C-alpha positions as a printed NumPy array, in Angstrom:
array([[-21.41 , -34.356, -13.882],
       [-19.604, -31.022, -13.757],
       [-18.572, -29.737, -10.331],
       [-20.046, -26.346, -11.16 ],
       [-23.493, -27.947, -11.389],
       [-23.088, -29.61 ,  -7.985],
       [-22.109, -26.395,  -6.222],
       [-24.374, -24.018,  -8.125],
       [-25.87 , -21.477,  -5.674],
       [-24.084, -23.173,  -2.741],
       [-22.644, -20.922,  -0.027],
       [-18.874, -20.814,  -0.593],
       [-16.282, -18.889,   1.458],
       [-13.43 , -19.336,  -1.005],
       [-12.466, -21.55 ,  -3.916],
       [ -9.132, -22.457,  -5.502],
       [ -9.184, -23.914,  -9.008],
       [-11.801, -24.245, -11.718],
       [-15.23 , -25.748, -11.08 ],
       [-15.405, -26.829, -14.72 ],
       [-14.2  , -30.344, -13.869],
       [-15.976, -33.678, -14.007],
       [-17.098, -35.414, -10.825],
       [-17.952, -39.128, -10.874],
       [-18.936, -39.574,  -7.228],
       [-19.354, -38.053,  -3.78 ],
       [-17.297, -39.306,  -0.825],
       [-16.852, -38.365,   2.834],
       [-14.657, -41.371,   3.742],
       [-11.146, -41.055,   2.289],
       [-10.826, -44.849,   2.18 ],
       [-13.653, -45.012,  -0.357],
       [-12.504, -42.192,  -2.649],
       [-12.248, -43.078,  -6.339],
       [-10.557, -41.228,  -9.183],
       [-12.666, -38.173, -10.001],
       [-14.682, -38.037,  -6.765],
       [-15.394, -34.898,  -4.796],
       [-14.269, -35.433,  -1.203],
       [-16.12 , -33.586,   1.554],
       [-14.168, -33.414,   4.802],
       [-16.616, -33.726,   7.693],
       [-15.989, -34.069,  11.397],
       [-17.347, -37.349,  12.722],
       [-17.949, -38.545,  16.269],
       [-14.556, -40.265,  16.407],
       [-12.455, -38.963,  13.509],
       [-12.167, -35.742,  11.537],
       [-12.19 , -35.973,   7.756],
       [ -9.903, -32.953,   7.523],
       [ -7.073, -35.195,   8.713],
       [ -7.462, -37.364,   5.612],
       [ -7.592, -34.743,   2.854],
       [ -4.177, -35.666,   1.487],
       [ -5.187, -39.353,   1.467],
       [ -8.238, -38.426,  -0.61 ],
       [ -6.089, -36.437,  -3.016],
       [ -3.658, -39.318,  -3.428],
       [ -6.578, -41.558,  -4.36 ],
       [ -7.579, -39.17 ,  -7.14 ],
       [-10.152, -36.785,  -5.697],
       [-10.899, -34.087,  -8.26 ],
       [-12.195, -31.65 ,  -5.651],
       [-12.064, -31.188,  -1.885],
       [-14.68 , -29.4  ,   0.203],
       [-13.596, -28.377,   3.691],
       [-14.52 , -26.009,   6.524],
       [-11.755, -25.912,   9.138],
       [ -9.776, -22.753,   9.708],
       [ -6.205, -22.461,   8.47 ],
       [ -3.606, -24.202,  10.647],
       [ -0.057, -25.445,  10.306],
       [ -1.444, -28.906,   9.566],
       [ -3.999, -27.675,   7.083],
       [ -2.762, -24.856,   4.795],
       [ -5.344, -22.856,   2.84 ],
       [ -4.105, -24.236,  -0.482],
       [ -2.74 , -27.766,   0.018],
       [ -0.177, -28.915,  -2.534],
       [ -1.645, -30.43 ,  -5.657],
       [ -1.295, -34.196,  -5.873],
       [  0.416, -35.896,  -8.78 ],
       [ -2.317, -38.508,  -8.492],
       [ -4.993, -35.886,  -9.002],
       [ -6.658, -34.815, -12.228],
       [ -4.905, -32.734, -14.848],
       [ -4.896, -29.1  , -13.781],
       [ -4.864, -29.96 , -10.112],
       [ -7.422, -30.382,  -7.379],
       [-10.196, -27.862,  -6.735],
       [-10.439, -26.677,  -3.123],
       [-13.696, -25.234,  -1.82 ],
       [-13.999, -23.794,   1.667],
       [-17.478, -23.632,   3.222],
       [-18.989, -22.712,   6.567],
       [-20.516, -26.16 ,   7.161],
       [-19.123, -29.284,   5.493],
       [-22.118, -31.429,   6.464],
       [-24.505, -28.95 ,   4.906],
       [-22.365, -28.982,   1.77 ],
       [-22.328, -32.79 ,   1.767],
       [-26.134, -32.865,   1.763],
       [-26.365, -30.138,  -0.886],
       [-23.861, -31.755,  -3.252],
       [-25.302, -35.251,  -2.747],
       [-28.809, -34.063,  -3.566],
       [-27.591, -32.373,  -6.758],
       [-25.364, -35.297,  -7.783],
       [-28.37 , -37.652,  -7.73 ],
       [-30.48 , -35.022,  -9.532],
       [-32.822, -34.145,  -6.663],
       [-34.816, -37.412,  -6.598],
       [-37.163, -36.265,  -3.821],
       [-38.669, -33.684,  -6.169],
       [-40.317, -36.561,  -8.046],
       [-41.224, -38.697,  -5.031],
       [-43.72 , -38.343,  -2.199],
       [-41.494, -38.529,   0.892],
       [-42.833, -39.221,   4.388],
       [-40.384, -38.831,   7.267],
       [-41.062, -40.321,  10.703],
       [-39.085, -39.138,  13.716],
       [-39.346, -39.627,  17.477],
       [-37.823, -41.817,  20.176],
       [-40.156, -44.802,  19.887],
       [-42.564, -46.107,  17.263],
       [-40.712, -45.001,  14.125],
       [-40.21 , -48.468,  12.664],
       [-43.754, -49.748,  13.203],
       [-45.226, -46.483,  11.907],
       [-43.191, -46.703,   8.698],
       [-44.273, -50.308,   8.089],
       [-47.908, -49.369,   8.716],
       [-47.607, -46.533,   6.213],
       [-45.96 , -48.797,   3.676],
       [-48.859, -51.249,   4.026],
       [-51.448, -48.47 ,   3.652],
       [-49.796, -46.987,   0.575],
       [-49.423, -50.407,  -1.032],
       [-53.106, -51.046,  -0.371],
       [-53.618, -47.806,  -2.328],
       [-51.783, -49.387,  -5.27 ],
       [-48.507, -47.468,  -4.866],
       [-44.931, -48.702,  -5.194],
       [-43.297, -47.831,  -1.878],
       [-39.666, -47.676,  -0.804],
       [-38.711, -47.885,   2.875],
       [-35.622, -46.677,   4.749],
       [-35.26 , -47.564,   8.41 ],
       [-33.723, -49.418,  11.31 ],
       [-34.4  , -52.98 ,  10.165],
       [-33.555, -52.661,   6.468],
       [-33.836, -50.546,   3.344],
       [-36.46 , -51.92 ,   0.953],
       [-36.649, -51.191,  -2.798],
       [-39.176, -53.126,  -4.898],
       [-38.84 , -56.271,  -2.78 ],
       [-35.051, -55.977,  -2.501],
       [-33.81 , -55.753,   1.091],
       [-30.533, -54.036,   1.952],
       [-28.753, -54.136,   5.309],
       [-29.286, -50.976,   7.35 ],
       [-26.004, -49.9  ,   9.005],
       [-27.776, -46.713,  10.137],
       [-31.449, -45.946,  10.763],
       [-30.998, -43.031,   8.352],
       [-28.002, -43.256,   5.964],
       [-25.462, -40.496,   5.428],
       [-26.434, -37.939,   2.784],
       [-24.784, -39.586,  -0.287],
       [-26.235, -43.019,   0.534],
       [-29.618, -41.504,   1.41 ],
       [-29.901, -39.643,  -1.902],
       [-28.55 , -42.666,  -3.799],
       [-31.258, -44.803,  -2.196],
       [-33.964, -42.285,  -3.157],
       [-32.604, -42.245,  -6.701],
       [-32.689, -46.045,  -6.91 ],
       [-36.253, -46.075,  -5.588],
       [-37.315, -43.517,  -8.198],
       [-35.632, -45.405, -11.042],
       [-37.228, -48.645,  -9.796],
       [-40.69 , -47.159, -10.188],
       [-41.464, -46.108,  -6.627],
       [-43.827, -43.18 ,  -6.236],
       [-43.64 , -42.962,  -2.427],
       [-40.877, -43.369,   0.143],
       [-41.366, -43.831,   3.872],
       [-38.276, -43.192,   5.95 ],
       [-37.295, -43.136,   9.579],
       [-35.4  , -39.949,  10.378],
       [-33.126, -40.268,  13.403],
       [-31.978, -37.424,  15.619],
       [-28.383, -38.17 ,  14.6  ],
       [-29.369, -37.782,  10.948],
       [-31.059, -34.458,  11.642],
       [-28.199, -33.119,  13.751],
       [-25.737, -34.171,  11.041],
       [-27.836, -32.819,   8.145],
       [-28.085, -36.191,   6.4  ],
       [-31.56 , -35.465,   4.975],
       [-31.184, -31.731,   4.346],
       [-32.436, -30.533,   0.939],
       [-34.818, -33.505,   0.715],
       [-38.341, -32.475,  -0.234],
       [-40.485, -34.036,   2.52 ],
       [-44.246, -33.989,   1.946],
       [-45.197, -35.241,   5.424],
       [-43.267, -35.239,   8.699],
       [-44.471, -37.388,  11.631],
       [-43.527, -36.846,  15.294],
       [-44.214, -39.932,  17.428],
       [-42.908, -38.928,  20.876],
       [-39.781, -37.884,  22.729],
       [-38.393, -39.721,  25.739],
       [-34.89 , -40.052,  27.124],
       [-32.427, -41.547,  24.644],
       [-29.162, -40.687,  22.87 ],
       [-28.04 , -38.295,  25.611],
       [-24.524, -39.565,  24.96 ],
       [-24.807, -37.686,  21.647],
       [-27.177, -34.84 ,  22.525],
       [-26.106, -32.908,  25.599],
       [-29.645, -32.398,  26.944],
       [-33.257, -33.312,  26.213],
       [-33.669, -29.788,  24.829],
       [-30.831, -30.425,  22.347],
       [-32.388, -33.768,  21.468],
       [-35.711, -32.036,  20.818],
       [-34.105, -29.272,  18.738],
       [-32.539, -31.908,  16.495],
       [-35.944, -33.537,  15.936],
       [-37.553, -30.148,  15.405],
       [-35.344, -29.455,  12.378],
       [-37.409, -31.856,  10.279],
       [-40.515, -29.735,  10.836],
       [-39.059, -26.222,  10.957],
       [-36.258, -26.351,   8.41 ],
       [-36.643, -29.337,   6.087],
       [-40.347, -30.121,   5.562],
       [-41.761, -28.621,   2.374],
       [-43.667, -25.358,   2.899],
       [-46.725, -27.121,   1.499],
       [-46.103, -30.208,   3.645],
       [-48.028, -31.43 ,   6.688],
       [-46.718, -32.025,  10.209],
       [-48.42 , -34.983,  11.925],
       [-47.808, -34.691,  15.676],
       [-48.607, -36.695,  18.807],
       [-50.791, -34.308,  20.822],
       [-50.513, -36.4  ,  23.994],
       [-46.733, -36.033,  24.167],
       [-45.452, -33.002,  26.085],
       [-42.7  , -32.454,  23.522],
       [-45.264, -32.868,  20.749],
       [-47.263, -29.975,  22.178],
       [-44.094, -27.914,  22.422],
       [-43.396, -28.68 ,  18.763],
       [-46.904, -27.582,  17.762],
       [-46.268, -24.229,  19.402],
       [-42.919, -23.771,  17.66 ],
       [-43.842, -24.447,  14.035],
       [-46.032, -22.952,  11.341],
       [-47.796, -24.48 ,   8.351],
       [-50.274, -27.349,   8.172],
       [-50.495, -29.458,  11.328],
       [-52.569, -32.556,  12.03 ],
       [-52.546, -33.798,  15.63 ],
       [-53.434, -37.231,  16.96 ],
       [-53.874, -38.791,  20.373],
       [-56.278, -40.05 ,  22.989],
       [-56.805, -36.748,  24.77 ],
       [-59.509, -34.232,  23.95 ],
       [-58.167, -31.628,  21.571],
       [-56.423, -33.849,  19.034],
       [-57.624, -33.631,  15.424],
       [-57.605, -37.425,  15.165],
       [-58.487, -39.414,  18.276],
       [-58.689, -43.108,  19.171],
       [-61.732, -44.111,  21.218],
       [-63.417, -47.364,  22.286],
       [-60.051, -49.129,  22.408],
       [-60.104, -52.899,  22.879],
       [-56.709, -54.56 ,  23.321],
       [-56.738, -58.339,  22.881],
       [-53.965, -60.851,  22.378],
       [-55.347, -61.275,  18.846],
       [-54.86 , -57.556,  18.229],
       [-56.45 , -54.131,  18.564],
       [-59.973, -52.98 ,  17.79 ],
       [-60.35 , -49.2  ,  17.886],
       [-62.504, -46.391,  16.557],
       [-60.752, -43.376,  15.076],
       [-62.657, -40.096,  15.233],
       [-61.741, -37.59 ,  12.551],
       [-63.766, -34.614,  11.329],
       [-67.024, -35.759,  12.918],
       [-66.746, -39.241,  11.458],
       [-65.808, -42.484,  13.186],
       [-63.796, -45.174,  11.397],
       [-63.581, -48.694,  12.843],
       [-60.082, -50.128,  12.636],
       [-58.747, -53.623,  13.353],
       [-55.092, -54.541,  13.635],
       [-53.063, -57.594,  14.596],
       [-50.74 , -55.29 ,  16.53 ],
       [-50.989, -55.321,  20.328],
       [-50.713, -52.694,  23.046],
       [-51.47 , -49.033,  23.639],
       [-48.179, -47.969,  22.089],
       [-49.447, -49.434,  18.817],
       [-52.652, -47.408,  19.106],
       [-50.401, -44.36 ,  18.772],
       [-48.463, -45.942,  15.902],
       [-51.721, -46.625,  14.057],
       [-52.884, -43.05 ,  14.633],
       [-49.598, -41.596,  13.378],
       [-49.723, -43.721,  10.218],
       [-53.391, -42.875,   9.632],
       [-52.628, -39.179,  10.101],
       [-49.838, -39.287,   7.546],
       [-52.051, -41.194,   5.108],
       [-54.876, -38.677,   5.496],
       [-52.347, -35.917,   4.764],
       [-51.602, -37.67 ,   1.471],
       [-55.336, -37.877,   0.656],
       [-55.495, -41.656,   0.996],
       [-59.184, -42.738,   1.237],
       [-60.295, -44.069,   4.628],
       [-61.34 , -47.461,   3.292],
       [-57.796, -47.91 ,   2.009],
       [-56.299, -46.754,   5.309],
       [-58.405, -49.295,   7.203],
       [-57.471, -52.063,   4.762],
       [-53.765, -51.244,   4.948],
       [-53.751, -51.27 ,   8.755],
       [-55.59 , -54.59 ,   8.797],
       [-53.117, -56.178,   6.387],
       [-50.007, -55.171,   8.32 ],
       [-48.748, -58.017,  10.518],
       [-46.123, -57.746,  13.234],
       [-42.779, -56.11 ,  12.568],
       [-39.604, -58.106,  13.154],
       [-38.356, -57.559,  16.691],
       [-41.286, -55.338,  17.665],
       [-43.412, -57.2  ,  20.217],
       [-42.673, -60.307,  18.184],
       [-44.183, -63.532,  19.486],
       [-41.902, -66.576,  19.522],
       [-43.669, -69.926,  19.607],
       [-41.488, -73.02 ,  19.834],
       [-44.124, -75.211,  21.461],
       [-43.666, -73.888,  25.   ],
       [-46.586, -73.392,  27.4  ],
       [-45.661, -69.811,  28.248],
       [-45.705, -66.696,  26.079],
       [-42.393, -65.365,  24.725],
       [-41.978, -61.87 ,  23.281],
       [-38.884, -60.369,  21.62 ],
       [-38.869, -56.573,  21.531],
       [-36.459, -53.769,  20.613],
       [-37.294, -51.777,  23.768],
       [-34.004, -50.129,  24.731],
       [-35.205, -46.906,  26.33 ],
       [-36.864, -46.429,  29.691],
       [-40.179, -45.438,  28.107],
       [-40.176, -48.368,  25.667],
       [-39.298, -50.846,  28.428],
       [-42.09 , -49.521,  30.628],
       [-44.614, -49.771,  27.782],
       [-43.455, -53.29 ,  26.969],
       [-43.985, -54.565,  30.508],
       [-47.307, -52.736,  30.9  ],
       [-48.511, -54.296,  27.635],
       [-47.501, -57.743,  28.901],
       [-49.394, -57.07 ,  32.132],
       [-52.506, -56.199,  30.143],
       [-52.104, -59.35 ,  28.08 ],
       [-52.343, -61.429,  31.215],
       [-55.951, -60.367,  31.398],
       [-56.666, -61.647,  27.901],
       [-58.45 , -64.928,  27.378],
       [-55.713, -66.439,  25.222],
       [-52.972, -66.05 ,  27.804],
       [-55.281, -67.352,  30.512],
       [-56.143, -70.306,  28.298],
       [-52.535, -71.425,  28.646],
       [-53.625, -71.93 ,  32.277],
       [-51.52 , -71.177,  35.312],
       [-50.045, -74.298,  36.81 ],
       [-51.781, -75.992,  39.701],
       [-49.79 , -77.34 ,  42.603],
       [-50.813, -79.602,  45.486],
       [-50.177, -78.399,  49.012],
       [-51.602, -80.228,  52.013],
       [-53.919, -82.133,  49.72 ],
       [-55.337, -78.907,  48.257],
       [-54.916, -77.533,  44.744],
       [-53.407, -74.061,  44.55 ],
       [-53.246, -71.927,  41.432],
       [-49.843, -70.353,  40.898],
       [-49.802, -66.654,  40.041],
       [-48.715, -65.928,  36.488],
       [-45.479, -63.986,  36.249],
       [-43.731, -61.576,  33.929],
       [-40.047, -62.464,  33.533],
       [-37.933, -59.779,  31.851],
       [-34.468, -60.211,  30.346],
       [-32.689, -56.982,  29.465],
       [-29.439, -55.02 ,  29.514],
       [-28.17 , -51.625,  28.348],
       [-25.847, -50.765,  25.49 ],
       [-22.273, -49.643,  26.028],
       [-20.913, -46.272,  24.88 ],
       [-24.403, -44.836,  25.156],
       [-26.344, -42.714,  27.65 ],
       [-25.334, -44.008,  31.079],
       [-28.017, -42.04 ,  32.892],
       [-30.828, -44.293,  31.719],
       [-29.258, -47.478,  33.124],
       [-30.431, -47.178,  36.763],
       [-33.783, -45.84 ,  35.576],
       [-34.325, -48.931,  33.429],
       [-33.202, -51.103,  36.34 ],
       [-35.888, -49.526,  38.502],
       [-38.58 , -49.928,  35.844],
       [-37.757, -53.58 ,  35.163],
       [-37.645, -54.637,  38.822],
       [-40.687, -52.566,  39.78 ],
       [-42.986, -53.779,  37.028],
       [-41.734, -57.335,  36.421],
       [-42.131, -60.285,  38.747],
       [-38.637, -61.478,  37.994],
       [-35.711, -59.988,  36.057],
       [-32.533, -61.353,  34.524],
       [-30.093, -58.463,  34.058],
       [-27.63 , -59.21 ,  31.283],
       [-25.496, -57.712,  28.555],
       [-26.863, -55.947,  25.474],
       [-24.265, -54.537,  23.064],
       [-21.467, -53.663,  25.506],
       [-19.347, -52.236,  22.699],
       [-16.138, -50.892,  24.292],
       [-17.382, -51.007,  27.884],
       [-17.095, -53.776,  30.452],
       [-20.53 , -55.484,  30.537],
       [-20.153, -56.15 ,  34.264],
       [-19.751, -52.422,  34.94 ],
       [-22.824, -51.646,  32.843],
       [-24.806, -54.205,  34.831],
       [-23.66 , -52.619,  38.102],
       [-25.071, -49.276,  36.951],
       [-28.38 , -50.966,  36.054],
       [-28.452, -52.782,  39.382],
       [-27.993, -49.501,  41.263],
       [-31.548, -48.542,  40.28 ],
       [-33.208, -51.837,  41.251],
       [-36.262, -51.264,  43.453],
       [-36.27 , -54.767,  44.95 ],
       [-34.24 , -57.945,  44.963],
       [-36.298, -59.859,  42.399],
       [-33.48 , -60.287,  39.91 ],
       [-30.401, -62.288,  39.053],
       [-27.334, -61.205,  37.113],
       [-25.975, -63.127,  34.128],
       [-23.586, -61.172,  31.841],
       [-23.68 , -63.845,  29.116],
       [-26.844, -63.001,  27.192],
       [-27.307, -66.487,  25.749],
       [-27.017, -68.014,  29.221],
       [-29.353, -65.322,  30.624],
       [-31.996, -66.381,  28.122],
       [-31.51 , -70.022,  29.086],
       [-31.95 , -69.181,  32.764],
       [-35.144, -67.245,  32.032],
       [-36.549, -70.127,  29.986],
       [-35.796, -72.552,  32.832],
       [-37.584, -70.244,  35.277],
       [-40.709, -69.803,  33.147],
       [-43.772, -71.906,  33.87 ],
       [-47.135, -72.388,  32.199],
       [-48.994, -69.127,  31.748],
       [-45.978, -66.868,  32.374],
       [-44.858, -64.169,  29.944],
       [-41.152, -64.019,  29.101],
       [-39.907, -60.718,  27.663],
       [-36.567, -60.318,  25.88 ],
       [-35.939, -56.594,  25.613],
       [-33.333, -54.444,  23.93 ],
       [-32.107, -56.112,  20.759],
       [-35.255, -56.964,  18.833],
       [-34.413, -57.554,  15.169],
       [-30.628, -57.308,  15.617],
       [-28.663, -60.385,  14.549],
       [-25.405, -59.511,  16.269],
       [-23.874, -58.555,  19.606],
       [-21.183, -55.889,  19.468],
       [-18.236, -56.519,  21.799],
       [-14.935, -54.6  ,  21.634],
       [-15.542, -53.403,  18.088],
       [-16.496, -56.845,  16.756],
       [-20.041, -57.85 ,  15.828],
       [-20.599, -61.455,  16.858],
       [-23.534, -63.311,  15.324],
       [-26.338, -63.358,  17.87 ],
       [-30.126, -63.33 ,  17.67 ],
       [-32.454, -63.13 ,  20.669],
       [-35.059, -65.093,  18.763],
       [-32.663, -67.888,  17.798],
       [-31.169, -68.052,  21.3  ],
       [-34.675, -68.242,  22.744],
       [-35.767, -71.016,  20.383],
       [-32.607, -72.996,  21.169],
       [-33.203, -72.631,  24.908],
       [-36.815, -73.788,  24.591],
       [-35.793, -76.814,  22.505],
       [-33.124, -77.758,  25.05 ],
       [-35.626, -77.431,  27.879],
       [-38.113, -79.634,  26.007],
       [-35.471, -82.334,  25.468],
       [-34.657, -82.43 ,  29.157],
       [-38.248, -82.68 ,  30.361]])
């Protein structure tokens, strides 16, 4: 494709060279540049692509897009590389390299979103489950659906690893293009705040944008909650198609703020009076949810195998998006019913033990609180009670032991430190017993992270075990019949990141191993 087609109508400050050159790819990482690529120099969280322009040229970049002002290290017209194309390298200076990266990527892959129905889901919690619910609904409608999100990227049954919740612009547009060529008509994608702040999905034609909620998270990246909100807001104010629909959680304080800030079609959902779509008559069993959804003076009975009030909101958000796409209600109900649990999202682990084990991705204060509250509600259900609390004999009398919630959790390194003591308070306040451990410590000392968690503990009902595998073993040894054991923080992840290395680790596998070992020793 000719460079002039990629940059047509793009805002350019200055250009050196002819745009009538061929481009065979788009790159923002100099290590991945191939002969004939256009290299866009973007500033990352750790490194600045402008420092690697000459490396990109040496590898054969046909064009370079950059934004930084002239300096002694970066002259306005860098010397042409002998390794470059005949006629030299084209240099294009822009105001915003990330914006240019999104623009060029979209054009290089021939604007795939123009021929797809794209639904974007953003918010702190609930994105993954909402996208899987929507995928199930749309498939029940007979559509081929692609999915981009935290667990994996899915194209016609093919699963790809997901290094980011939302890929960088070239990978995102390449994925949309592959989905289109594979016969997909709809794409459901999680849209992270990082992706929005870094313009990864700019110039994508979104038909529906869903806002689930906003609670404290990623404040290591966003300076304040207001900045975090403004990043999320971009999907609705700047990127969503003018004809598109915003589906917003009316019960969330930030959701109401968003409603007041945007124009266009809005559909609200929630439990409170005033929402366009409301859940009523909610029954939360261990077997799943039974709810009625009121919408436009009609009531639709919905059943789901999902559990907990947080999933009531996820169901409402998915139903709202489906309604916005004109999916019939009988199909919506069928799609919700067919969707089973999502990997690492309140996932039950049964290895023959007589207590309930749940693996969940909860890694924010709000998600952890919801997880423990849901477990507390489950204790009232007949199925958990049927596992029967253990009876002990004291003084010749039988006593029934109180069922307990045992929570294992930690906090990630190189992330928002402010939430650590808050999560420590939540876990110790709401759980009967807590094992504080390591999550993904990354470049931090896990012991120091644990100390910051411990500082928020409300009572001394916890132990500390930095080794996550051993922490899980300790929790399994502590658990008795009828208890609920919660493993929070990692969910679907199959690794633990320590000092830049990802070691193979799965909460589910570690839990199953611990239960098997306990069974052998009984």
